[in-house]
C-alpha positions as CSV (number, residue, x, y, z in Angstrom):
1,M,2.8,4.3,21.7
2,S,6.1,6.1,20.8
3,R,8.0,7.7,23.6
4,F,9.4,10.3,21.2
5,L,6.3,11.5,19.4
6,N,4.9,14.8,20.6
7,E,2.2,14.1,23.1
8,K,-0.4,16.1,21.1
9,Y,-0.1,13.7,18.2
10,Q,-0.1,10.5,20.3
11,K,-3.8,9.8,19.8
12,L,-3.9,11.0,16.2
13,E,-5.7,8.5,13.9
14,A,-3.9,8.7,10.6
15,Y,-5.7,8.5,7.2
16,T,-5.8,5.0,5.8
17,P,-5.0,5.0,2.1
18,G,-6.4,2.3,-0.2
19,E,-4.5,-0.9,0.0
20,Q,-1.8,-1.7,-2.6
21,P,-1.2,-5.5,-2.1
22,R,1.6,-7.2,-4.2
23,D,0.8,-10.8,-3.5
24,M,-1.0,-11.4,-6.7
25,K,-2.3,-9.6,-9.8
26,Y,-5.4,-7.6,-9.0
27,I,-8.0,-5.6,-10.9
28,K,-7.7,-2.4,-8.8
29,L,-11.1,-0.8,-8.3
30,N,-10.3,0.6,-4.8
31,T,-8.4,3.9,-5.2
32,N,-10.4,5.8,-7.9
33,E,-7.5,6.0,-10.3
34,S,-8.1,6.4,-14.0
35,P,-8.0,3.3,-16.2
36,Y,-6.5,5.3,-19.0
37,P,-2.9,6.4,-19.4
38,P,-1.7,10.0,-19.6
39,S,-1.9,11.7,-23.0
40,Q,1.0,11.3,-25.5
41,G,2.0,14.9,-24.8
42,V,2.6,14.1,-21.1
43,L,4.7,11.1,-22.0
44,D,6.7,13.2,-24.4
45,A,7.2,16.0,-21.9
46,V,8.6,13.7,-19.2
47,N,11.8,13.1,-21.3
48,S,15.5,12.5,-20.7
49,I,16.3,16.2,-21.1
50,E,13.8,17.1,-18.3
51,A,15.1,14.3,-16.2
52,A,18.6,15.6,-16.6
53,N,17.4,19.0,-15.3
54,L,16.3,17.4,-12.0
55,R,19.6,18.7,-10.6
56,L,17.9,22.1,-10.7
57,Y,15.1,23.3,-8.4
58,S,11.7,23.5,-9.8
59,D,10.0,26.9,-10.4
60,P,8.3,27.7,-7.0
61,E,5.8,30.1,-8.8
62,C,4.9,27.4,-11.3
63,K,4.4,30.2,-13.9
64,N,4.0,28.1,-17.1
65,L,1.5,25.7,-15.6
66,K,-0.5,28.5,-14.0
67,K,-0.6,30.3,-17.3
68,A,-1.9,27.1,-19.1
69,I,-4.6,26.6,-16.4
70,A,-5.6,30.2,-16.5
71,E,-6.1,30.1,-20.3
72,L,-8.2,26.9,-20.1
73,Y,-10.4,28.0,-17.3
74,G,-10.6,31.8,-18.1
75,V,-9.2,33.1,-14.8
76,E,-6.2,35.1,-13.8
77,T,-3.0,33.4,-12.8
78,D,-3.2,35.0,-9.4
79,N,-6.5,33.2,-8.9
80,I,-4.7,29.8,-9.1
81,Y,-2.8,27.9,-6.4
82,L,-0.8,24.8,-7.1
83,S,0.6,22.2,-4.8
84,N,1.7,18.6,-4.3
85,G,-1.7,17.0,-4.8
86,S,-5.1,18.3,-3.7
87,D,-4.4,16.6,-0.3
88,D,-1.7,19.2,0.2
89,I,-4.1,22.0,-0.5
90,L,-6.6,20.6,1.9
91,N,-3.9,20.3,4.5
92,F,-2.8,23.9,4.1
93,S,-6.4,25.1,4.1
94,F,-7.2,23.5,7.4
95,M,-4.0,25.1,8.8
96,A,-4.8,28.5,7.3
97,F,-8.5,29.1,7.6
98,A,-9.5,27.4,10.9
99,G,-8.4,27.6,14.5
100,N,-8.2,30.5,17.0
101,G,-11.9,30.3,17.7
102,V,-12.9,29.3,14.1
103,K,-14.3,25.8,14.0
104,A,-14.2,23.5,10.9
105,A,-17.3,21.8,9.6
106,F,-17.7,19.0,7.1
107,P,-20.0,16.0,6.4
108,E,-19.9,13.2,8.8
109,I,-19.5,10.7,5.9
110,S,-17.0,12.1,3.4
111,Y,-13.3,12.1,2.6
112,G,-11.5,10.7,5.6
113,F,-8.7,13.3,5.5
114,Y,-11.0,16.1,6.7
115,K,-11.2,14.7,10.2
116,V,-7.5,13.8,10.2
117,Y,-6.5,17.4,9.3
118,A,-8.8,18.9,11.9
119,E,-7.3,16.7,14.6
120,L,-3.8,17.2,13.3
121,Y,-4.1,20.9,14.0
122,G,-6.1,20.5,17.2
123,L,-9.1,22.2,15.7
124,D,-12.6,22.3,17.1
125,Y,-14.8,20.7,14.4
126,V,-18.3,19.7,13.6
127,K,-19.2,16.5,11.6
128,I,-22.6,17.1,10.1
129,P,-24.7,14.0,9.4
130,L,-26.0,13.2,5.9
131,T,-29.7,12.8,5.2
132,E,-31.2,9.4,5.3
133,D,-30.5,8.9,1.5
134,F,-26.8,10.0,2.1
135,S,-27.3,13.5,0.7
136,V,-25.6,16.6,2.0
137,N,-28.3,18.9,3.2
138,P,-27.1,22.4,2.3
139,Q,-29.3,24.1,4.9
140,D,-27.3,22.4,7.6
141,Y,-24.3,24.6,6.6
142,N,-26.1,27.9,6.5
143,S,-24.9,30.5,9.0
144,L,-22.4,28.2,10.8
145,N,-19.7,30.8,11.0
146,C,-17.2,28.0,10.5
147,F,-14.5,27.0,8.0
148,I,-16.7,24.7,5.8
149,V,-15.4,21.9,3.6
150,I,-17.7,20.0,1.3
151,A,-16.7,17.4,-1.3
152,N,-18.9,17.8,-4.4
153,P,-19.4,15.1,-5.7
154,N,-19.1,13.7,-2.2
155,A,-17.0,10.7,-1.4
156,P,-17.7,7.8,-1.0
157,T,-21.3,8.4,-2.1
158,G,-20.8,10.2,-5.4
159,K,-23.8,12.5,-4.7
160,T,-23.8,16.2,-5.5
161,I,-25.4,19.5,-4.4
162,S,-26.3,22.3,-6.8
163,K,-24.5,25.5,-7.5
164,D,-27.5,27.4,-6.0
165,D,-27.1,25.4,-2.8
166,I,-23.4,26.4,-2.6
167,I,-24.2,30.0,-3.3
168,G,-26.6,29.9,-0.3
169,I,-23.8,28.5,1.9
170,L,-21.4,31.2,0.7
171,E,-23.8,34.0,1.3
172,S,-24.8,32.8,4.8
173,N,-21.1,32.5,5.9
174,P,-19.6,35.6,4.4
175,Y,-16.7,35.9,6.9
176,N,-15.5,32.3,6.6
177,V,-13.9,30.3,3.9
178,V,-16.1,27.7,2.1
179,L,-13.9,25.1,0.4
180,I,-15.5,23.0,-2.3
181,D,-13.5,19.9,-3.0
182,E,-14.1,19.0,-6.6
183,A,-11.8,16.0,-7.0
184,Y,-14.4,14.2,-9.0
185,V,-16.2,17.0,-10.7
186,D,-15.2,16.1,-14.3
187,F,-17.3,12.9,-14.1
188,G,-20.7,14.6,-14.3
189,G,-20.7,17.3,-11.6
190,E,-20.8,21.1,-12.1
191,S,-17.8,23.1,-11.1
192,V,-18.4,26.3,-9.2
193,Y,-15.0,27.8,-9.8
194,P,-16.6,30.7,-11.9
195,L,-18.1,31.9,-8.6
196,I,-14.7,33.0,-7.3
197,K,-15.3,36.3,-9.2
198,E,-18.3,37.0,-7.0
199,Y,-17.5,35.4,-3.7
200,K,-14.2,36.2,-2.0
201,N,-14.7,33.4,0.6
202,L,-14.9,30.6,-2.0
203,L,-12.0,28.2,-2.5
204,V,-12.4,25.5,-5.2
205,V,-10.0,22.6,-5.1
206,Q,-9.4,20.2,-8.0
207,T,-6.8,17.5,-8.9
208,F,-4.9,15.9,-11.7
209,S,-5.2,12.5,-10.0
210,K,-8.6,11.4,-11.2
211,S,-9.7,12.8,-14.5
212,R,-6.2,13.6,-15.8
213,S,-4.6,10.2,-15.1
214,M,-1.8,11.6,-13.0
215,A,-2.4,10.2,-9.5
216,G,1.3,9.2,-9.2
217,A,2.5,12.7,-10.2
218,R,0.9,14.4,-7.2
219,L,-0.5,17.6,-8.5
220,G,-3.5,19.6,-7.3
221,F,-4.8,23.1,-8.0
222,A,-7.2,25.5,-6.5
223,F,-9.2,28.6,-7.6
224,G,-9.9,31.5,-5.3
225,D,-9.8,35.2,-4.8
226,K,-6.3,36.7,-4.9
227,E,-6.3,37.1,-1.1
228,L,-7.1,33.5,-0.4
229,I,-4.4,32.4,-2.9
230,S,-1.9,34.7,-1.2
231,D,-2.8,33.2,2.1
232,L,-2.1,29.7,0.8
233,N,1.1,30.8,-0.8
234,K,2.3,32.2,2.6
235,I,1.8,28.7,4.1
236,K,3.5,27.0,1.1
237,Y,6.5,29.4,1.2
238,S,6.8,28.8,5.0
239,T,7.0,25.0,4.5
240,N,8.4,24.0,1.1
241,P,8.3,26.4,-1.8
242,Y,9.6,23.6,-4.1
243,N,6.8,21.1,-3.3
244,I,6.0,20.4,-7.0
245,N,8.9,18.7,-8.8
246,R,10.1,19.7,-12.3
247,L,8.7,16.6,-14.1
248,T,5.3,17.0,-12.5
249,L,5.2,20.6,-13.7
250,V,5.9,19.8,-17.3
251,A,3.6,16.9,-17.2
252,G,0.8,19.0,-15.8
253,E,1.3,21.7,-18.5
254,A,1.2,19.1,-21.3
255,A,-2.0,17.6,-19.8
256,I,-3.8,20.9,-19.7
257,K,-2.8,21.5,-23.3
258,E,-4.4,18.1,-24.3
259,N,-7.5,18.6,-22.1
260,E,-9.8,17.2,-24.8
261,Y,-8.2,13.8,-24.6
262,Y,-8.9,13.6,-20.8
263,M,-12.5,14.9,-21.2
264,E,-13.1,12.2,-23.8
265,N,-11.8,9.6,-21.3
266,C,-14.3,11.0,-18.7
267,K,-17.1,10.4,-21.2
268,K,-15.9,6.8,-21.5
269,I,-15.8,6.4,-17.8
270,I,-19.3,7.8,-17.4
271,A,-20.6,5.3,-20.0
272,T,-18.9,2.5,-18.2
273,R,-20.3,3.7,-14.9
274,D,-23.8,3.6,-16.4
275,Y,-23.2,0.0,-17.6
276,T,-21.9,-1.0,-14.2
277,V,-24.9,0.5,-12.3
278,E,-27.3,-1.3,-14.7
279,E,-25.6,-4.6,-14.2
280,L,-25.4,-4.2,-10.4
281,K,-29.1,-3.4,-10.2
282,K,-29.8,-6.7,-12.1
283,L,-28.1,-8.4,-9.2
284,S,-30.3,-6.8,-6.6
285,F,-27.8,-4.1,-5.6
286,D,-28.9,-0.8,-4.2
287,V,-26.7,1.7,-6.0
288,I,-26.5,5.4,-5.0
289,D,-26.7,7.8,-8.0
290,S,-23.1,8.9,-8.6
291,K,-21.5,11.7,-10.5
292,A,-18.0,10.5,-9.7
293,N,-15.7,7.8,-11.2
294,F,-16.9,5.3,-8.6
295,V,-20.2,3.9,-7.4
296,F,-21.4,3.1,-3.8
297,A,-23.5,0.0,-3.6
298,K,-24.8,-2.7,-1.3
299,N,-26.5,-6.1,-1.8
300,C,-29.3,-7.2,0.4
301,T,-28.1,-10.8,0.7
302,V,-24.4,-10.4,1.7
303,S,-22.5,-7.9,3.9
304,G,-20.1,-5.3,2.5
305,Q,-17.3,-6.9,4.5
306,Y,-18.1,-10.3,2.9
307,L,-18.2,-8.8,-0.6
308,Y,-14.9,-7.0,-0.1
309,E,-13.1,-10.1,1.2
310,S,-14.6,-12.4,-1.4
311,L,-13.8,-10.1,-4.3
312,K,-10.2,-9.7,-3.0
313,S,-9.7,-13.4,-2.8
314,K,-10.7,-13.6,-6.4
315,G,-8.3,-10.8,-7.5
316,I,-10.5,-7.8,-7.5
317,L,-9.9,-4.9,-5.0
318,V,-12.8,-2.6,-3.9
319,R,-13.0,-0.3,-0.9
320,H,-14.9,-1.1,2.2
321,F,-15.4,1.2,5.2
322,S,-16.1,0.0,8.7
323,D,-18.3,3.0,9.7
324,E,-21.5,1.6,11.1
325,K,-23.7,3.7,8.8
326,I,-22.0,2.6,5.6
327,K,-20.6,-0.8,6.5
328,D,-23.0,-2.6,4.2
329,Y,-21.7,-0.8,1.2
330,I,-18.6,-1.1,-1.0
331,R,-17.1,1.6,-3.1
332,I,-16.3,0.5,-6.6
333,T,-13.9,2.5,-8.9
334,I,-15.0,2.6,-12.5
335,G,-12.2,1.0,-14.5
336,A,-12.1,0.1,-18.2
337,R,-15.1,-1.7,-19.7
338,E,-13.3,-5.0,-19.7
339,E,-12.4,-4.6,-16.0
340,M,-15.9,-3.8,-15.1
341,E,-17.2,-6.8,-17.1
342,A,-14.7,-9.0,-15.1
343,F,-15.9,-7.4,-11.9
344,I,-19.6,-8.1,-12.6
345,A,-18.8,-11.7,-13.6
346,T,-16.9,-12.2,-10.3
347,V,-19.8,-10.6,-8.3
348,K,-22.1,-13.1,-9.9
349,T,-19.8,-15.9,-8.8
350,V,-19.7,-14.6,-5.2
351,L,-23.4,-14.4,-5.0
352,E,-23.9,-17.9,-6.4
353,E,-21.5,-19.3,-3.8
354,V,-23.8,-18.0,-1.0
355,K,-27.0,-19.5,-2.3
């Protein structure tokens, strides 16, 4: 325990990112990255001229990128907030919309950063259990009078709730912000961002990391009522107004302009996900229905820990969580078809070895 760290952070349990080992060449199916490269327009945009301009600060208002997103999604630019990855938006949202008597509420099994942010800011929070089949029960969030955060699709399960369910949550918590984290929505979910025109307490967060192949660029965006966006901008301008660099801004704008390329890639990933689920079921896996770019699965003959360790020893990384309720599962990112064929072949080998 550090003798210098502020006492209120001494017991903070930091988020654990997916491992990035360098000891051998791996097929990486553990961090939900896209198997496809950015579009050609993005590669062209990040050029030597733009690199030379790194001596200049980036545009803190992100005007060009906001305009491109507004045109694609049919909203106003002042309904859009941009920041350094969706994690940054989640961070600022916990800071801005909870505390001073307002609790935070989120699913017990979900994105691990929610609990970290709640504890970072010393918030009172409620972790709401999933149902027996790992679903979010929308009724559990009605009339909570809390800052509510729900990943939809949820992670690590990939399960969704409906737009009507979210409307019910919004209407029963009219005086609190309801944040819907749509990091994986492009892989089969239904975005509720159009509802920002009707519900002033709705904040919808998305990212360029998953469906737009820009995890390394760190770029996230949110849709909300002008007042909510103004609140987030106040936090941003009180910390780091230049938190999106120049290269990321031009890359993001190019990606939005070539949106069709990315949506076609999403279709490929969905098809590969269907293939992977079918093959896993042939191997006696229980696979949760997913609308994300990953699947959550367990095998009745071996533990999740054993599968994770065995696959890693053979050059394939998946994600395993130690939480008692999900320790038998592994989360498998959907890579390119050939990567998933290699994954299935390796799983078969692992299962043969324990017979």
